[in-house]
Backbone as a ProteinNet text record, in pm:
[ID]
protein_1_A
[PRIMARY]
MTSEELAEALAERERVEAKIEKFRLAALDDVIQDVRKTIELYKLTPTDLFPDVKVVPRNTSRRASARPVRYRNEKGQTWGGGVGPRPRWIKEALARGEDIEKYAVT
[TERTIARY]
-1303.2	-1293.1	-1285.8	-1230.7	-1206.5	-1313.3	-1310.7	-1444.1	-1412.8	-1234.6	-1262.9	-1280.2	-1322.1	-1330.1	-1499.7	-1580.1	-1685.7	-1737	-1653.5	-1742	-1704.2	-1618.4	-1584.8	-1701	-1711.5	-1816.9	-2007.5	-1993.5	-2136.5	-2097.4	-1999.7	-1950.3	-2022.7	-1992	-1972.7	-2159.8	-2192.4	-2301.1	-2375.8	-2402.9	-2462.1	-2448.6	-2298	-2269.3	-2354.4	-2375	-2399.1	-2596.6	-2659	-2773	-2844	-2730.3	-2732.7	-2772.8	-2639.4	-2673.6	-2782.5	-2851.5	-2916	-3091.5	-3121	-3184.4	-3205.9	-3031.1	-3064.9	-3071.6	-3056.2	-3092.4	-3254.8	-3307.5	-3487.3	-3559.5	-3436.7	-3529	-3490.1	-3438.7	-3397.2	-3489.5	-3555.9	-3616.8	-3777.1	-3833.4	-3938	-3998	-4029.5	-4089.9	-4129.2	-4028.9	-4031.5	-4160	-4120.2	-4222.2	-4314.9	-4350.1	-4472.9	-4627.4	-4509.8	-4563.3	-4617.6	-4546	-4520.9	-4692	-4688.5	-4800.5	-4900.7	-4919	-5044.2	-5134.4	-5011.4	-5023.1	-5069.9	-5000.2	-5135.1	-5244	-5260.2	-5388.2	-5442.7	-5458.8	-5548.5	-5557.3	-5443.8	-5450.2	-5571	-5568.4	-5631.6	-5786	-5763.6	-5905.2	-5893.9	-5744.1	-5817.6	-5845.5	-5917.7	-5974.7	-5873.3	-5931.5	-5839.5	-5843.5	-6025.3	-6045.4	-5923	-5967.5	-5835.8	-5702.4	-5628.1	-5515.5	-5464.9	-5632.8	-5630.7	-5752.4	-5779.5	-5876.4	-5896.3	-5788.2	-5833.3	-5866	-5828.8	-5904.2	-6052.5	-6082.8	-6173.9	-6243.7	-6299.3	-6306	-6348	-6427.5	-6502.4	-6505.8	-6648.1	-6656.8	-6645.9	-6562.1	-6517.9	-6650.1	-6771	-6844.6	-7000.3	-6938.6	-7051.4	-6981.2	-7095.3	-7055.7	-7147.4	-7009.7	-7029.4	-7109.6	-7106.5	-7125.9	-7276.2	-7327.2	-7498.4	-7562.2	-7502.7	-7559.5	-7535.6	-7458.2	-7416	-7510.9	-7598.4	-7637.5	-7792.7	-7890.5	-8045.8	-8108.2	-8205.7	-8271	-8303.7	-8271.5	-8423.7	-8485.6	-8473.2	-8547.5	-8558.9	-8652.9	-8753	-8788.2	-8746.1	-8876	-8938.5	-9059.5	-9156.2	-9152.8	-9034.2	-8952.8	-8870.8	-8879.3	-8820.5	-8649.4	-8572.8	-8464.7	-8456	-8293.2	-8326.3	-8195	-8149.9	-8088.7	-8058.5	-7932.2	-7941.6	-7941.8	-7886.6	-7867.7	-7736.1	-7618.4	-7515.4	-7467.3	-7325.6	-7220.8	-7194.5	-7107.1	-7105.5	-7247.2	-7209.1	-7245.2	-7372.5	-7560.5	-7663.4	-7717.5	-7782.3	-7832.6	-7841.2	-7911.2	-7893	-8055.8	-8120.4	-8275.2	-8299.8	-8239.3	-8254.1	-8157.3	-8109.4	-8026.4	-8140.7	-8251.5	-8318.1	-8375.3	-8507.3	-8561	-8558.4	-8432.2	-8416.7	-8406.1	-8384.8	-8356.8	-8483.4	-8545.1	-8674	-8791.6	-8718.9	-8761.4	-8875.7	-8839.4	-8922	-8835.4	-8901.8	-8857.9	-8855.3	-8684.1	-8625.4	-8724	-8816.6	-8821.8	-8982.3	-9013.4	-9129.5	-9137.8	-8982.9	-8949.8	-8890.8	-8926.1	-8875	-8953.1	-8879.7	-8934.6	-8972.5	-9098.8	-9118.4	-9160.6
111.1	274	360	439.3	492	664.9	675.8	745.1	854.5	924.3	1035.1	1041.4	887.7	835.2	840.2	823.5	831.2	955.3	1028.3	1162.8	1244	1221	1233.3	1190.5	1083.7	998.4	1075.8	1120.6	1195.4	1338	1416.6	1565.2	1512.7	1431.5	1408.9	1373.7	1333.3	1258	1433.2	1476.8	1551.4	1697.2	1721.3	1771.9	1745.5	1668.9	1547.9	1560.3	1538.5	1590	1690.2	1780	1951.1	1951.5	1935.2	1932.1	1896.6	1758.2	1682.5	1767.7	1849	1962.1	2015.1	2158.6	2230.5	2206.2	2036.3	2084.1	2048.8	1924	1938.4	2065.5	2168.9	2318.5	2409.1	2395.1	2410.8	2381.7	2238.3	2227.2	2240.6	2196.2	2226.5	2314.5	2436.2	2540.8	2511.8	2433.2	2367.2	2216.3	2107.8	2038.5	2094.2	2145.5	2198.9	2263.6	2311.6	2330.3	2221	2109.8	2050.8	1931.2	1943.2	1820.7	1913.1	2052.6	2137.5	2093.7	2122.6	2108.6	2013.6	1859.8	1772.7	1736.4	1763.8	1776.4	1762.5	1948.6	2039.7	1969.8	1832.2	1846.3	1724.9	1620.5	1543	1546.9	1672.1	1704.8	1635.1	1612.1	1485.3	1543.3	1509.8	1586.3	1533.7	1585.6	1557.3	1368	1358.1	1157.8	1064	1132.1	998.8	1061.1	1113.4	1141.7	1109.8	1119.8	1043.8	949.9	832.9	775.3	736.4	741.8	717.4	837.4	932.3	1034.7	1131.3	1160.6	1214.3	1298.5	1377	1550.8	1601.6	1704.5	1750.5	1900.9	1947.5	2071.8	2162.5	2269.2	2394.2	2445.9	2461.1	2538.8	2438	2299.5	2278.6	2290.4	2317.5	2363.4	2240.6	2167.3	2050.6	2042.8	2200.3	2260.3	2205.9	2311	2311.4	2149.4	2021.7	1932.3	1907.1	1875.3	1796.4	1845	1966	1992.3	1959.9	1943.3	1929.7	2022.3	2146.7	2185.1	2232.2	2320	2364	2483.7	2583.1	2711.9	2746.4	2771.5	2800	2942.1	3082.3	3186.2	3169.5	3230	3303.5	3320.5	3311.1	3350.4	3211.6	3126.6	2992.1	3012.6	3117.7	3092.9	3022.1	2916.9	2869	2889.8	2767.6	2759.9	2653.4	2577.4	2462.4	2481.1	2602	2567	2588.6	2566.7	2494.7	2584.9	2596.3	2664.5	2817.3	2877.3	2989	3112.3	3204.8	3330	3299.5	3347.4	3368.8	3426.2	3375.7	3435.4	3601.9	3627.2	3775.3	3795.4	3723.6	3661.1	3638.2	3527.6	3520.6	3681.5	3761.4	3820.4	3923.9	3974.5	4090	4031.3	3929.7	3856.8	3864.7	3819.6	3800.5	3933	4095.9	4211.1	4250.5	4216.2	4264.6	4171.4	4118.6	4043.5	3942.9	3855.8	3790.2	3646	3532.3	3347.9	3379.1	3289.9	3225.8	3047.8	3018.6	2906.1	2870.8	2982.7	3078.7	2999	2988.1	2942.5	2788.7	2715.4	2597.2	2523.4	2408.2	2344.6	2229.1	2172.4	2071	1951
-624.1	-692.2	-528.4	-547.9	-344.6	-366.9	-270.5	-266.4	-367.1	-366.1	-460.7	-616.1	-634.4	-761.9	-790.5	-676.2	-632.6	-651.4	-600.3	-592.2	-734.6	-811.8	-940.8	-1007.4	-1008.2	-1143.4	-1078.8	-973.3	-927.2	-921.2	-979.4	-963.4	-1180.4	-1253.9	-1333.4	-1444.4	-1369	-1395.9	-1309.6	-1238.1	-1273.5	-1386.7	-1409.8	-1540.8	-1675.1	-1654.8	-1771	-1783	-1607.7	-1590	-1656.5	-1600.4	-1631.7	-1741.1	-1855.5	-1992.5	-2051.1	-1997.2	-2117.4	-2052	-1949.3	-1932.3	-1969.5	-2011.7	-2046.5	-2218	-2272.8	-2438.5	-2406.9	-2293.1	-2306.4	-2327.7	-2234.6	-2250.5	-2335.6	-2439.3	-2544.8	-2708.3	-2651.7	-2739.2	-2709.2	-2590.6	-2593.2	-2596.2	-2656	-2682.6	-2885	-2873.9	-3031.2	-3031.5	-2931.9	-2887.6	-2904.5	-2817.3	-2746.3	-2878.3	-2939.8	-3120.5	-3196.5	-3222.1	-3318.5	-3197.1	-3093.9	-3053.2	-3082.2	-3050	-3056	-3215.6	-3351.5	-3432.3	-3441.5	-3415	-3374.3	-3392.7	-3260.9	-3201.7	-3273.4	-3288.2	-3423	-3530.4	-3607.9	-3755.5	-3711.3	-3610.7	-3641.7	-3516	-3458.5	-3390.5	-3261	-3188.2	-3067.8	-2969.7	-2857.5	-2769.5	-2663.5	-2497.3	-2390.8	-2332.9	-2364.4	-2382.1	-2472.3	-2623.6	-2691.2	-2584.3	-2596.9	-2530	-2366.5	-2347.8	-2221.7	-2115.8	-2166.4	-2196.3	-2026.1	-1920.2	-1809.2	-1694.7	-1752.9	-1702.8	-1672.1	-1590.1	-1602.3	-1602.8	-1710.6	-1743.1	-1721.9	-1649.9	-1613.3	-1666.7	-1715.1	-1761.5	-1692.6	-1707.7	-1605.1	-1594	-1648.4	-1614.8	-1552.5	-1494	-1408.3	-1254.5	-1188.5	-1069.6	-952.8	-908.7	-826.1	-709.5	-658	-563	-547.5	-650.9	-656	-711.4	-734.8	-739.9	-608.6	-546.5	-421.6	-331.2	-299.4	-201.6	-250.2	-109.1	-131	-153.5	-221.1	-206.4	-66.9	6.7	160.3	177.4	63.8	77.2	-60.7	-83.8	-225.5	-209.7	-321.8	-242.4	-391.7	-399.3	-516	-581.8	-669.5	-782.1	-856	-749.5	-791.1	-764.7	-679.6	-654.3	-512.2	-490.5	-375.7	-370.9	-262.9	-173.9	-53.1	-64.2	16.7	152.8	199.6	387.7	398.1	316.3	373.3	397.2	462.1	502.1	372.2	426.5	333.6	351.1	271.4	217.8	178.6	255.1	223.6	59.2	28.5	-148.9	-101	-163.7	-184	-99.1	-183.8	-118.1	-7.9	4.1	154.3	265.6	265.8	318.8	306.4	195.9	234.3	251.2	259.5	346.2	530.3	567.6	698.4	729.9	645.9	626.7	662.9	599.3	644.9	719.7	795.4	917	939.7	828.7	744.3	847.9	808.4	915.4	824.4	725.6	647.6	598	743.2	711.9	671.2	632	568.8	397.9	386.7	235.3	253.5	367.2	352	217.4	193.8	53	215	177.1	212.6	174.4
[MASK]
++++++++++++++++++++++++++++++++++++++++++++++++++++++++++++++++++++++++++++++++++++++++++++++++++++++++++

């Protein structure tokens, strides 16, 4: 095979791959609709479809449970004392001139 033949074959492969991709994209909406109907019909869950993937609920805060409580006020509001913005109740206590160590959990 000459270099010209190889270049021609590679160009042909690109044309075929482009044509395949065009067909795939044209069918994609219908395929997605069919998959969604099947999922709804059989009441499939993400765990049914992907058993090896751990699903974390969106409303679960990973950060809240990761840091132990270091400060608690009389209303039961807590703060871990970590990096990031301080909660409003801590800011208000500091603005009143209070020492936040008064709220330290022992």
